[in-house]
N, C-alpha and C positions, 0 to 999 in steps of 0.2 A: 310468156309469164306463167308461172305455175298458178293454177286456180284450184282452190279447195272447195269441194262440194260436200254439204252436210247430208249425211244419209240417216234419216230419222226413221229407221225401221220399227223401233219399239213404239214410237209415237204413232206411226201409221197403223200398227196393229191395234192399238188401244182406242184410236179415234175414228177409224174408218167407218165403223158401224153408226157413228153419229152424223155423218155427212148427209145432208138433206137439202131440199129446196129452201132457201132463205126467204124469198118472196118473188113476186112476179112484177116485171116492168111492162106496163101496157103501152103498146106503140103500134100504130098502123103500118101496113106493109109499105105504103108510099113514103112514109116518114123515114123508114129504115133506109131506103134508097137516097132520100134527100140528105140525110145525115152522113152518107158515105160509109155506112156500116156494111162490112162484108163478113160472110160466114164460111166455115169450112169444117169438115169432120175431123175429130181427133184421131190420132194414130196410136195403136198399141205400141208401148215402149218395149223394144227387144232387149235393151240393156239400159242401165242407169249409170251415167258417168260419175266417176269418183275423183280422179286426179288427172291433171294434165301436167306432163313433165318431160324432161329430156333424158334419153337413154343412150348408152354406148353398146354397140354390137361387139360381142367378144366370142372367141372360140373356147369351148369348155376345155379344161386341162387335159382330159383324156383324148381330145382330138387335136392337140397341138404338140408336135414333137420335133426335136432336133435330131436329124439323121447324121451320125458322126462316123468317122473312120474307126473301125473296130481294132485296127492294128496300125502301127506306124509304117510309113512308106511314101512312095511317090504317087501322087494323084495322076493317073495315066489318062483319064478322060472323063468328061461329064456328058450325060446322055439327055438331060432334060433342062429346061429353062424356067425362070420365074413365070408363074401364071399358068403353066401347063398342068393338066390333070394326069395323075398316075394311078395305077392299080396296084394292089398288094402283090409283092413279089417282083414287080417290074424293076429292071436294072436302071439305077440312077447314075452310078459312077463306077469307075474301075480303078483299083489300087494295086500297084506293084509293091510287094512287101517281103523283105527277107524274114521278118518275124512270122509272117503267114506261112512261108515255106518251112520254117523251123517247127511251127505248130503242127503242120501236116506230118513232118518226119517223126515228131514225138508221138503223134497218134499211131502211126504205123509201127513204131517201136513198141508201144503199149499193146497194139493188136497182136503182134507176133509173140510178145512175152505172155500174153493171156492165152494164146493158142498152146504154147509150150506148157504153161502151168496146168491147163485143163487136161492136156494129154498125160502129164505126169500123174495128175490126180486119178484119172481113169485107170492108168496102169497100176498104181499103188492100191487102188480100191480092189482090183482083181486079185493082186498078190495077197492082200489082207484076207479076202474071202477064201483064198486057197490055203491060208495059214502060213504063208511064207514070211511075211513081215509082221512087225509088231503094230499094235494100235497107236503107239506114240508116233511112229514114222508116218502113218496114215494121217494122223492129226496135223503134223507139220506140213504135209503135202496139201491137205485141205485148206490150211491157213494161207499158204502161198497162193493157191488157186483163187481164193476169195480176194486177196490183196491185188492180184493181177487183174481180176475182173473189175474191181472198183477203180483201179487206175485207168483201165480201158474205157469205162463209162465216163470217167472224168474228162479224158481227152476228147471223147466224142462230143460231150456237151460244150467243151471249149471251142470246138469247130462250129457248132451250131450258134454259139454266142458270136463268133466271128462272122456269121452271116451265111454259112453253108446250109443248104436245104438237106432234108433227110435223103433225098435222091443223090445229091452230090457226095454226102458222107458215105452212102452205100457204094457209090461208084469208086471212091477212093479206097474203100475197104476191100473191094473185090479186085480192082485193077492195080492198086498200089502204084498209081501214077500221080505225081504231084501236080496240082493246079498252079499255073504260073501267075495268074491274075485273080485278085479277090474282087468279086462283084458286090457292090453295095446296093441293096434292094430296098424298095419301099415297104415299110412295116404295115401299112394299111392304105386303103383307097383315100386319095386326097388331092390337094392342089399345092403346088410349090409356091410358098409364100416368100422365100428369100434364099439366095445363094451366098454362102459364106466362105467359099474356097475357089481357087482357080486351077485349071488344068496345068500340070507341070510343077505344082507346089508340093513341097515335102511336108507331110503332116505327121504330127505326133498321134499316138493312140488317143481316141476320143475327141479329136479335133472336129469341130462342126463343119459339115459340108452343105447341108440344106436344112431349111425349116419347112416342115410339111404340116398342112392343116386339113382336117376333115371338116368340110363345111356342110355336111348333111344335117348337123344339129348345131345351132347357134344359141347363145344366150343374149338377153337384154339385161344390162345392169343399169337400174334406174335409181337415181339419187332422190329420195323422198324426204322433204323436211320433217323433222321429228314431230312438229305439231300436227302434221297431216297423217301420221302413221296409223292413227286409230281407224281411218277409213280403209286401210289396206288389209286384205285377207288372203290366205292361201287359196288358190284356185280361181282367183279373179282373172278375167280376160284382159289382155292388153292389146289395144289397137294401135298399129303404127300409122299415124295420121297422114304421113307423107309417103305412104306406100299403097299400091293397088290392093294389097291384101288387107281385108277389114279387121279380122281378129286372128292374127297369126301366133299369138303367144299366150302363155298362162303362167301366173305367179306360182313359183315352186319354193322359193326361199325368201324369208324376211330376216334381214341382218339383226344381230344382237348388240352391235356396238355403233356408236355415233362418231362420225368423222369430226375431229375437233376443229378442223379448218372451216368446214361448211355447215356443221351441225345438221348433217343429213344422214340418213340410214340407207344402206344399199338394199334394194329389193330386186331379186333376180326372177326373170321370166324366161321360159324355154320356148323357142320358136317351134311351132307344131305344124306349120304349113310348108309345103314344098314350093320351090320357085318363087320365093318371096323377094328375091332381087337385092337383099341386104348384104353388105360387105363387112368383114371384120374391121374394127376400128372406126366404123361410121357412127356419127351421132345422129339420132333421129328423134322426132317429136312423137310422144306416145300418149295415149289416153287409157287409163285403167278404169275398167267398168266392173260393176258389182255383180252382174249376172244377166239372165234373160227372164222374160215373163214366165217361162215354164217353171222356174225355180222359186217364184214368189207365191205366198199364200193368197194373194189378191192380185188383181190386174192393175197395171200401171199404164198411164197414158202419156203421150208426148204431144205437146201443143206449142205453138209459137210463143216466144217470150212475151210478146205484146198482148196475148190473149188473157193473161192473168192480171187482175187488179187487186189492190190491197185496201182494207178498211178496218180500222180499230184493231190492228195487229193480226188480222186473218186475211186469207187470200180467197179469191172468188173467180168463177167463170160466168159468162152470160150465155145461156143455152137457149136456142130458138124454141119458142113455144107457139101455140095457136094464136095467142093474143099479143105476143111480143117476145119477151125474153125472161126465162127463169134465172134467178141469181142462185148459184150453187157454190157452197163452200168447198174448198179443195185443201189437200195436204201436200205440201211440196216435198218431193223425195230427192231431187237433184236438178242440176241445170248444166247447160253448156253455153256456148256463145250465142246460139240462136233459139234454143228450145228449153222448155221447162218440163221436167218429169214429175208427174203428180198422181195422187189417188183421188178419185172423185166419183160421185153418183151419176155417171154418164155411161153411155154405151156407144158402139160404133155407128149407130144410126142417128145419133144426135148431131146437130150442127151448132158450133160455138162461134161467137163473135171473135174475129181475129184482127179486124181493122175497124176503127171508130169506137174502140172500147171506152175512151175517155168521154165520148158523148153519152154513152149508156150509163157510165158512172155518174155523170152530172144529172141525168134524168132520175137515176135511182136515188140520189141524195135529195133531189127536189121532191120526189114522191114520198120519201120517208119523212120529210119535214111537214108536208101537207097532211100525212096520216097522223103525225104526232100532234 
């Protein structure tokens, strides 16, 4: 269940200076034991919980790609299976394609035409320098050379789009020997998420073969109810509560539109820890936190929920003193299932009542009545 935690930072800043000892409950040491009162030291709060919710693990768009057949042809073989890791440039499949052969032939035609045009340009440039031909003829030769060079570069890029590396294009250019098989290679390091073609299948150009995912960076997409959005801020840490990693993510994006079906807003966090063990498509429980004690203007404490008691709309702790317990007012900053995060006039050397608080509250009320 999603739990909203009120973050009263403005209230904390304005009232922290007024926190003081309310009064003292006098009680002997043996009576403390008889009443079953137990004490413990408060802990410095490293973070303050804001929201607990459910998130979906997704692959960023730049890390999710469909590897397709660049040309039509027969899928001659598949080299990797679903779940396998691949590296950039690794051969994933092989395609036999007449279109690929035609593309190579056209490249060689453009190559030879460019060589011829460049030779003619150099010859006419020499003849023009010697005054044998007119400037108009040199201009025409220059234009043909530029057109031929542009066509050659175009066919080179078409081969690169088809999946040939620079080394393969250079080999074709120098040896002028057509490649019989087009190798489909991984565009980046990743994991095979899905296979969408079968060996022996005839494919059209751009038919999908594999879905490849880069899992080095993942996102958490968190659906936050609109009434809780005020507690969410950029940079907040996100703890995956059912993972061994305590704080693997950080809020980077807060959505601008509300889902009409759920009345929730998408909040995105980027996983920043390695080896988090999360999988794309997985749903996880998360806890969004406001920060750590190093980022606050004052120190916050974490105490068991049972240690805090209420009276007349205010909250208090019972702090062990020489004669019994001091009653000290606190300001609540947040809470989770077991703890309360607060600002109070206490330090790490103090001991507070964590069990038997109700007995102390009764003594406090009785003492107040007798004093009155």
